[in-house]
Structures are given as C-alpha cells and as structure tokens.
N, C-alpha and C positions, 0 to 999 in steps of 0.2 A: 872306419866309417868317417865320411866327409860332412862336416856342418856346412850347408849352403843355405844362406839366407837372402831373399831378394825381396826388398821391401821400400816402402815409400812413407816417410814420416810426416805427417800432416795433422792439423786439427780439423780439416774438413771432413764432414760425415758423407758417406756413400749414399747416394740417392736410393740404391738397392742394396741389401745385404745384412748387416748385423742386426738391425731391428731393435727391439726393446732391451734397454740398458738400465738396470735399476740397481743403483748403489747405495740407496737407503741413507744409512748413518755414517757411510764410509767417506773419507776424504776425496778430493778430485785431484787427478795429477795430469801433468802434460804428458803427451805421448812420447815425447824423446826421453823423459826420465822413467817411463814405464819400459821402453825400448832398452834403455840402459841396465834396468833391473833384470829383463829378460836375458840379455846378453851375459850379465854377470852369472846368472844362474846356468846358462849353458856353457859357459867356459869350464865348468867344474863338473859337468854333468857325465863327460865321457872323454877318453884319450883320443882326440880326433886326430886322423891321418891327414888332414887338411881343413882349412877354415876358409870358406869363400863367403865374403860380405859385399853384396851388392846394394847399395843404399842410395836412394834419392831423397834430398831435403826439400820441403816445400818452402817458400820464401821466408815463412815465419821461423824457420829454424836455421837458415844458412848462416846466421851469425854465431851458430853454436856448433859448426863443423869442426873446428880445431878441438874444442872440447871433447866432442864425441870421438874423434879420430885418437886422441891421446888415451882416452878410456878404453878403447878397442885394443890398441897397442899393449896397455898395461895389463888387460884381462887375458890377452891371446898371445902374449909373448913366448910361450913355450911351443907354439904350434906353427907350422907353415901356413902363412896368412897371405890371403889374396883380398885386398880391399880395393873396391871401386866405387865411385861416387855416382853412379848412374845405374839403376836397376835395368834389367832385361824387361822388354815390352812386347817384342814381336818373335814370330817363330824362329827367324834368322838369328835373333839375339840368343835364344835358347840352344839353338844349333851349335853356335860359337862356344856356349858355355860347356857343352858336352865335352869338349877337348881338354877341359880342366878336370875332368871327373876320372881320376885314376885308381878308383875303389867301387867295389861293387855295391856298397851301401851308402845311401845319401839321407842325411837328415835334412828333409826338404821343407823349408819354413819361408812362406811369403807373408807372414804377419809380422807384429812387433810386440805383441802382449800375451804371450804363453810363457809361464814361468816354471821352471823345473823344481818341483817341490819334494822330490823324493829325498829322504835322509841318507842315501847311499847311492854309489854308483853300480852296486852288484847287479840288481834286477836288469837294469838297462844292458848292462855287458852281457848277461845271459841270454837275453832276447836277441841282441845283435849277433852273438855267437851262433844262435840256431837259425838265423837268417842268412848267414853269410854264403851259403851255397844255393840259395833260391834263385830262380830267374825272374819270374814275375810275381812279386810279392810286395806288400806295404804293411806298416804297422801304425796304428792310430796312437799317437803319443800325447794327445790332449783330448779334452771332452771325455774324460773316463766316465762320469756318471751318465752321460748319454750313451756311450758305446757299449757299457756292460749291461745295460737294460735292454738294447735293441739287437745285439749281436746274434742272438738266437732266431731272430727273425729276418736276418740278413743285413743288419746295420741301417737300413733306410727303409723300415717298414711304413706302410700306409695306416695311420692310426684311425681311418674311417672304416676299416674291415677287420675281422677277427684275427688275431695274431696266429700265425702258423709257423712252425719249425722249418728254417731254411734247410733245404736238402743237403747242403754241404756243411753244415753246422758241425763242428768237431771240438771236443775238448782235449786239449793237449795236457802234457805235465806243467807246462809254464804259461800258457795262454789258450785262448779260444780263436778258432779261425773260421771263416766262410769264404767262399769264391764269389766274387761279386765285382761290379764296376765301381771304383772308388777313385776320384781324382781331387780329393781335397788337397789343400796346400799346407796342411800340417800333418805329415806323415813321413816315417822313415819309408824310402823306396829303394828298389833295385836300379841298378844302371840301365838294365834292359827296359824296365817300366819306363824310366825318363826317356829312353830313345823311341819306344812306342808312342808316347804321347806327342813327342815334338818332331819326329821324322816322318810319320805316316800322314800323308795329305799335304795340301798346299793351302796355307791360310796365313801367309805373312802380311796380308792386307788387313788383318784384324788385330787390333790392340789386345794383348793377353799378357799382363804382367804377372798373373798367376792362373793355374789352370783351371780355378774355379770362379773366374773373374765375375763380379757383380753384373748381373743380367745376361751375361753369355759366358759360357764356359766350354772346354773341350767337347763335351758329350753333345753340345748343340751345333757342333761343327761338323763332326766326324764320328765314325764307329770307334768305341772304345773297348780295349781288351778287358775280358774277365780275368781277375787274378786273385790269388790268395791274399785275404786280408786279416791282419791279427789284431784281436783286442786283448789287451794285458789284463792280469789279475790285479793290478795295483795302478793307482793314480801316479802317472810320471809327471805330467804338467798339467797346470790349471790356467784357463782363460782369466785374465786379470779381472775382467768384468762379470765373471761368473756365467750362468747359462740360462738367464731368463728370456734369452732370445731363441731357445729351442722349443720345440712342442712335443709333448706336453712341457710346460715351464718347469724349470728346476729352480726353487727359489732360494732366497738367501739364508734360510735355516735348514736348508738341505746340503746344498754345496754352495758357500756363499762367494760373491765377489771378494777381492783381497786388496790390501793396501801395500805400499812399500813400507817396510818397518821403520818406524822412527829411528834415525840414527844409522840407517844402512850404509849410506854413502860415506859416513864418518867412522865407521868401524865402532859404533857405540850404540848397538841395539841392547836394550834393557828388558830382559825377560822377567815376567811376574807369573809364578806359575802356582796354581791350585787355590787361588783365593777367590772368594765369592764375589767381592766387589770389583769395580773396574777403576783403574788407576790411570789418569791421562799422562802422556809422555812415555808409556811402557806399552810392551807388546804383552797383552794379557793372554794367558793360555790356561784353560781349565775345561776338561772333557766333561766334567759333571755338569757344567751349566747347560740348562735346557736351551738356551737360545745362543745365537751368533750375534756379536754386536752389529754386524751389518744388517741384521733383521730387527733387532730389539736392543734399545740403548743399555738395558741391564744385562746383556750378553757378553760373551767372551770373543776375543779376536779370532782364535783358533782352538781346536780341540785335539791337539797333539798331546803326547807325552813328552817329557825330556829325552826319551830315548828316540824319538823319531822326529826331531826338529829337522826343517830342511837343511840339506847339506850346504846351500848357498849362504846360510845364516852363519854357519858354525864358526868360521874366523872373523866375525864382525859383531860377536856379542861381548859386551864389557862387563855386564852383571847379570847374575842370575839369582832372583830372590825367590826361594821355593818354601811354600807353606810347610812348617815343620810337622804339622798334624796330619797330613794327608795320608792315605792308605794307597800304596802304589799298586797294588793288585785291584783295587777298586777303581783307581784311575785308568788302568788298562782296559777294564771290562767297559767302562764308559767311552773310552776311545774306539773301542771295536763297534760299539753301539752307533757312533758318529759315522763310522766307515759305512755301516750298513744303511744309515739315513741317506747316504750318497747313493748306494746301490738301488734301494726301493724308492724311487722318486715318483712312481706312478703306479696304480693298481693295473693298468693295461698290460704290463709286461710280467713275464714268468722268468724266474732265476732258478736254475736247477740247484738241487742240493749239493751235488758234487762241485759246482762252481762256487757256492757259498764257502765250502769247505777250503777249497784251494786259494780263495781271496783271504780267508782267516789265516792260513798257514803261511801265505806270502808275508802279510803284514807282522805275524809273530815271529818272523826270522830275526826281528830286532829284539826279540825277548826269548833267547834260547831256553830258559826254564819253562816255557809254555809250548804246547802244539795241541792241535785239534786231531784226534785219531778217527 
C-alpha cells in the first residue's frame, strides 16, 4: 500500500467545512506541528511500498520548510519517498499523479490532522490484506465513532428520517461493509477507484485539491461510482480536534480531541497511569476516571491501559509511573466501557449485538487472557 498525502498547511480557516471545533481545556497547537505528529504516526503505521507527500506551505510556514523536510526524511528514511512542495489542485495534476501509483491500494490523505492511534500495526495489516484484490473499494481509516454508528444505515444517513438498515449492510469477520458513494479524502482506496474519480469526465477548470473540497466536490461535478466501503471494528486514526463538527455532535467526554503529548518531539513522554489526580507536565491515563481532561479539568488525558498505548508513543516514552494499587482487570473493564462510550454517541443509531462482540474481541487481542465468547 502507498501512503499518498496531498495537503496545504495553513492557519487560515476554510469558509465552508470543518465547522464547530471545541478543544475546551486542551492546548492549542499550530498546524505544522500537528502535521508532524500525524506524519510520525503514519511512518510507523504500515510498511509502505511507497510514500508520496505533496505539500504546499502557506506563507506563514515557508520559513519552516527545511525543518519539515528534515523531519520527513528522518521519519520515512526506510521507504521509497517522493516529496514535492506543491500539492495537486486540478484534474490534470491528479492524472499525472496516477503514474506514480504502482500499488493497488492507496492511503489517500488530503488532511494534516489525523493521528494513527492504534497500539499495533496488526489490525491495519489484516484489513489491507483483505482489500488487496478488490477493484472498487475503500476503507474509512478515521472518524471511527461516526462511522461505526452510521454504517448500518449506509454511512451517510439522514438524521431527519427514521433509520433503516442499508440493503448492502454486511458484517464480515474483520469489518462491516456497505455499497455506497463515498469520496472522502481520508480513506484507503483502490487504484481503480482513484482512476474512476479523476479520469472520468472533464473538469480541469475546477480547483479540486481534494475530492471532497469545501463547497464543491466530485459528486457535484459528475456521476460517482458506487463501491464497497469498509468500516473497521477498531479505531485506527483520530481527528486531532475530535468530532464536535459532525451531526449529531460527538462531545469531548465521548471521544475527545487530543493533544500532542508533552515531550513527544524530544522522546521524553512521561506517562502517569492509574492515579485519580491530574499532574501537569505528564500524560495522565486512567480509564476509571469518569471524565476526559478535554471535557472537565478533573478528568484524564486518555483512557487507555498500558497494554494499548498508541504505537507512535512507544519509542518516545522516558518514564512510566504506574499506580501500584490498581487492579488491572478492573482497569481493562473501564477501558472497554470507554470504547463503548465512543460507539454509543447518539440514541438515534442502532448497533447490532454481533458488532458489539466483534469490537470487544478486536480490542481484547491486546489481552490474550480475555475473550468474549
């Protein structure tokens, strides 16, 4: 699979698009540092056959180009890297990019702020293996709380009408799928789907730096193909600013916006695990806390356990202070509750019992002594 990122790093806000962003108690970060965090997480997410990065920098970031270039080379030195300092913006650009695609699967990413948070490469590798022979197919690698609640209704249901099961809704061993039109710019897509997007029709006069460009996207220009769209049983990536821009809102106590851990870029993350109080300067983790810090200042940063810390952190942790009085089984129980807080974010949607069990078993793979039968 190829990692293909086409993005513009700026501090300007889109006129139409992301909408409501609520970080509450969290720090503010500039978008270039968020992009670096995203890139670092993707560098260890998969054994990429090629990495294509097409990056435009706004004037406010051009003085940091050398810094970013060195960061990219340091993090992707083991891969075949294509780095260009101009993103694709028109149909003919996308057609030229097609010549670089020598793999059937593409991690298609036109954003800067989605972070690979899985604790292992294994589940993503399994999904990619199942997709490798598909012709028209995509996988939603981010917005998991939104996708897991809407997939039964076809991923983009109308909340103003009663929910109905989509006729192609299928529960597989490793994922759920529906056949639908989906041209989000945060998906794994097949090479043939990419070809259908950019080679059918003539629209080179329209600026399209992403297929779902703000205000106008491919579906407003031409007929779009229906294809198999996959929703995983586990969160793979998270949007840095959370999901308060989706409807119905997913708030910061269900699936919070996140920070760049203090010390991340200096390989000096300090983990404090299982304590009730909050310690500044540390990454505080306690699945038993009823709140996330993003939502309430008495809360915790994350509700992981030490078994499922994000893979991107693991070589950057300098200290782990674990409360010696915790009950690990109890911590796992609360961790699983936190996962289902991400699943059940609105009473409008129905989650099948079989899907619940598959979600649990996927997360429990990090804990081989447990399984839901």
